C-alpha positions in Angstrom: 0.0 0.0 0.0 1.2 3.4 -0.9 0.8 5.9 2.0 1.2 9.6 1.4 0.7 12.5 3.7 -1.2 14.8 1.4 -2.7 14.6 -2.1 0.2 16.7 -3.6 2.7 14.0 -2.6 1.3 12.0 -5.4 3.0 14.4 -7.9 6.2 12.3 -7.5 4.4 9.0 -8.1 3.5 9.1 -11.8 3.8 5.6 -13.3 3.8 4.1 -9.8 2.3 0.6 -9.7 0.0 0.4 -6.7 -0.4 -3.3 -7.0 -3.4 -5.6 -6.9 -6.5 -5.8 -4.8 -7.8 -9.2 -3.6 -9.5 -11.8 -5.8 -13.3 -11.5 -5.8 -15.7 -14.2 -7.0 -18.3 -13.2 -9.6 -21.2 -15.5 -8.9 -24.7 -15.7 -10.4 -26.2 -13.8 -7.4 -24.0 -10.7 -8.1 -25.0 -10.9 -11.8 -28.7 -11.2 -11.0 -28.6 -8.4 -8.5 -26.9 -6.1 -11.0 -29.4 -7.1 -13.7 -32.2 -6.1 -11.3 -30.6 -2.8 -10.5 -29.6 -1.9 -14.0 -32.6 -3.3 -15.8 -30.3 -5.3 -18.1 -31.8 -8.8 -18.2 -30.2 -9.9 -21.4 -30.2 -13.7 -21.4 -26.4 -14.1 -21.7 -26.3 -12.7 -18.1 -29.3 -14.2 -16.4 -30.6 -17.3 -18.2 -28.4 -20.1 -16.8 -30.4 -22.9 -18.5 -30.1 -21.3 -22.0 -26.4 -20.5 -21.4 -25.7 -24.3 -20.9 -26.5 -24.8 -24.6 -25.7 -21.5 -26.2 -22.7 -19.9 -24.4 -19.0 -20.9 -24.5 -18.4 -23.2 -21.6 -22.1 -23.2 -20.9 -21.9 -20.3 -18.5 -23.5 -16.9 -18.2 -21.3 -13.9 -18.3 -21.2 -10.8 -16.1 -22.3 -7.4 -17.5 -19.3 -5.3 -18.5 -20.8 -2.5 -16.5 -20.9 -4.8 -13.4 -17.1 -5.3 -13.8 -16.7 -1.5 -14.0 -19.0 -0.9 -11.0 -17.0 -3.4 -8.9 -13.9 -1.2 -9.4 -14.1 0.3 -5.9 -14.2 -3.1 -4.3 -11.5 -4.5 -6.6 -9.1 -1.6 -6.0 -8.6 -2.8 -2.5 -6.5 -0.9 0.0 -3.6 0.1 -2.4 -3.5 3.8 -1.7 -4.0 5.9 1.5 -3.9 9.7 1.6 -3.7 10.8 5.2 -4.7 14.5 4.8 -7.5 14.1 2.4 -10.7 16.1 2.9 -12.6 14.4 0.0 -12.2 12.6 -3.2 -14.6 13.1 -6.1 -15.1 10.8 -9.0 -14.4 13.0 -12.0 -14.8 10.5 -14.8 -13.5 7.4 -16.6 -11.5 7.4 -19.8 -10.8 4.6 -22.4 -13.1 1.9 -20.9 -12.7 -1.3 -22.8 -14.2 -4.7 -21.9 -11.6 -7.0 -23.5 -12.7 -10.4 -22.3 -15.9 -11.7 -20.7 -16.1 -12.6 -17.0 -17.9 -15.9 -16.8 -20.0 -16.8 -13.8 -17.7 -18.5 -11.2 -14.6 -16.5 -12.3 -12.5 -14.7 -9.8 -11.3 -11.2 -10.7 -8.9 -8.7 -9.3 -7.6 -5.3 -10.3 -4.1 -3.9 -10.8 -3.8 -0.1 -10.5 -1.1 2.2 -11.9 -0.9 5.9 -11.3 -0.9 7.4 -14.9 -1.1 11.1 -14.3 -1.1 13.6 -11.4 -1.5 17.3 -11.8 -2.2 20.1 -9.4 -5.1 22.5 -10.1 -6.2 25.7 -8.5 -6.6 25.6 -4.8 -4.3 22.7 -4.4 -6.8 20.3 -5.8 -5.1 17.2 -7.3 -6.2 15.6 -10.6 -5.4 11.9 -10.3 -5.7 9.4 -13.2 -5.2 5.7 -12.5 -5.1 3.0 -15.1 -7.2 0.0 -13.9 -6.8 -3.4 -15.3 -9.2 -6.1 -14.2 -7.6 -9.5 -14.4 -9.4 -12.9 -14.6 -7.8 -15.7 -12.7 -6.0 -18.2 -14.9 -6.8 -16.1 -18.1 -4.3 -14.2 -20.2 -6.6 -11.4 -21.4 -7.9 -8.9 -18.9 -11.6 -8.4 -18.5 -11.4 -4.6 -18.5 -9.0 -1.8 -18.9 -10.0 1.8 -17.9 -8.5 5.0 -16.6 -10.4 6.5 -13.6 -10.1 10.1 -12.8 -10.5 11.6 -9.4 -10.2 15.1 -7.9 -8.5 15.1 -4.5 -9.2 17.9 -2.1 -6.6 18.3 0.7 -7.3 19.3 4.2 -6.5 23.0 4.5 
């Protein structure tokens, strides 16, 4: 875990590999709950009986957006900023779902600090490349760059 005193300390950590979060199981319950919340009930996600005959390996797959939404849990405790008033999600760049997450897969995320710049008032713009890996698979499930605005304690 990278521990810094204040957001501005991240200016010296561009290209820093924050490491991996823990493996998390993607089970049918998570997929079904996401389908319920999102309204996306496409059969490839929720119809386990049909998937047996029509999907590779006979399994449903997670929604790409579920994988993206799991980013906070997948990031784990890889960064701690001690003097942080608040962090605001500013956006996501270059989101790509490069391989499906099949029900029963375990996924984890690697995070690398891509860019850090200081804005007016000492606010820090932080861009982190997030790569979601699937256990025992060569291709990642997702690659995206998350952007946060970090407000220091004054």
